[in-house]
N, C-alpha and C positions, 0 to 999 in steps of 0.2 A: 273522538275529541282531538287526536293527533293530526287528522286531516285539517281541522279548523285551525289549530296552532300553525300548522304548516302554511295554510293560506294567509294567515295574519302576519306571519313573519315576512312572507313576501310583500305583502302591502306596506308594512311598516319599513323594511328594509329599502323598498323601491322609492317610497315618500323621502326617506333620509338621503338617498342616493341623488334624487332629483334636484334637492335643494342644497344639501351641503356636501355631496359626495367628493367633489373636487378638493374639499379642505382636508379630508381624511388621508394620511400618509398610506402609501401602497404597501410599505413594509408591515404596518400595523395589520392591515388586512390579511396579508400572507401569513403572519404569524397566528393570527386568530384561526384562519382556515387550517392550518397544520395542526394546531391543537385540537380542532374539531376531528380532524382526520385520525388522530391518535385515540380519541373518544370512540369513533366508529370502530376501530380495531378492537377496542376493549369490549364493545357490544358484541361484536363477532365472535370473539374468544368465549365470552360468557355463555353465548347460545350454543356454541360447539360442545362446551363441557357438559351441557345438559342432555346430550345425547348418548344413548347406551350402546349403539353399534357404529363405531367409527369405520369399520370395513365396509359396511353398506354405503356410507357417505363417499368414500374413496372410489369404490366401483361406479357409483352413480355419477360422480364428477367427471371420471374418465369417459364413460360411455356418453354422458350428457354433452360433454365437451366435442367428442367425435362428431356426434349428431348435429350439434350446434354450428360447428365449422362447416359441415357438409351442406347443410340448409342455410347457412349464413344468416343467423337470426339478427346479428348486429346490423347486416346490411339491410335486412327487411325493415327493421326499426327505422334506419336512416331514409328508406324509400318512403315509408308512411310519414316521416317527418317533412319530407320535401312536399308531399301532397298536401299536408296540412299548411304549410307555409303558403302555397298557391291559393288555397281555400281563404285563408285569413286576409290575404293581400287584396282579395276581390270585395271584402266587406269594409276593412279599415284601410286608410291611406296613410302614406307618410311615415313619420316617426313612430307614431303609436303602433302601426303595423309591425314595423321591423322590431320594436322593443319587445312587443308582445309575443311574436312569433319566436325570436331568438330565446327569450327567457323560458318560454313554454317547453321548447324543445330540450333545453338543457336540464329543466326540472322533471320533465315526464319520460324521456326517452331512457334515462339511467334506471338500472334494476332496483335502487333503493326505493323508488315510489312504488314498484310492485311488491317488493319484500315487506316493506313497512305496512302496507295495506293488507297483505296476507297475514302478518303477525297480529294486526288489530282485529282481524276477522276471527282468527282461530284460537288466539291467546288472550284476547281482550287486554293487549298490552300495546302501548304507543311509543316505546322505546326508540324504535328505528326512525319512526317519523318525527319524532320530537329532535332527534339528532339530525335528521334531514332538514327540518324547520330551521334549526340553527345555521346550518350551512347555507341553505337557501336564502335566509335573511342577510347574511354576510354578503354572499355573492350578488343579491339584489341590490344592495348599495353600490357595488362595483359596476354592474350592468346599467342601472338608472343613471349613474354619473356620465355615463357615455350615451346611452340610448333613450334616456328620458322617461317620460311618465308612463309609456307603453309597458314597461316591466310590471308595473302594479297591476295591469289588467291580466297578466299571465296567472295571477293567483286564482282567477275563475276558472281557467283551463285545467290548472293543477287540482283544484278541489273536485271538479266533475271526473276528471280522468282517475284520480285515486279513489273517489266514492264508487265508481263503477267496479273497479278492481276489488274494492272491499265487499261490495254485494255479492259478486261472483264467488269470491272465497267464502264467504258467509254461507251461502247456499249449499256450496260443495262440501262444507265442513260438516254438514249434517250425515255425510256418508263416510266420514273419515274415522277410524278408531284412534284411541289415544297413542298407540304405538306408531301409527302413520303420522300423527300430528307431531309427535316429538321428533320423529325422524326429519320431518319438513323443518322443523326448528333448527335442528342441528346442520343440516345442509344450508339452510338460509344463512346461518351464523358464518359458514365458511365463505359464503359469496359476500357478505357483509365485510368480512375480513379483508376479501380481495378489493372490494371498493375502497377501503381504508388505504391500501397500497396506491390506487389511483389517486386518491386526494392528496397523498404525499409526494407523489411523483417518484416512488420508488421503483415501480414498475407497471407499464401500462397493460391492464389485462382487459380483454373483451369479455366482460362479465356476462353480457346479454348471451353471449354463444355458450355459456354454461347453464342458462336457464332450463333447457331440456333435461337436465339432471333431476329436476323434481319428478318427472314422469317415471324415471328409472328408480328414484329412491322409493316411490309408492309401491311398484312392482316387486322390488326386493324385499320390502317390509312384509308384503302380502305373503309372498310365496317362499321366503327364505327366513 
């Protein structure tokens, strides 16, 4: 459900931006995005509070951050993004291609797409994806006012990408114990909290480089 809402929010935001975007004050958009950033932080804190072992989360974040920086997960995401851009440019031409590629990369490369899809698969909750939908809808207005109708087509890419992450998490979820699932939720909450900081421009954190922490939180929960 959250994935569908996310896709629709991009479509509606893109259409509004294409036809009326230039009439919407920039300060209004910024205020709304900042409000949504606070909501994202609240969601992150709420998820963290449900975890019973904060020490495991701290250790996983430290070890995951070291591994993530070493293999440069953020850089790998950007490399895949550039290849995707070249692929789409061969199929679509002009403004549609640029709008679709730019918006798709913004919406998919961020960890919120991954964390939201995992939450939906393991907890049957769309909290993160609905928050992402609100943010994506607002930013789609801004993008479409500059890049045009191509932003609307990015909703297809977002839906497929998040759907694939959901299916992967859903099938892997059969092997996870309740303790592992709650540990994942607590860690995910911390990363969502960090994303809120990025949205509010408080501190730019490469959240993608912290994603390996999920591997360590599973190991710590199983063996310790």
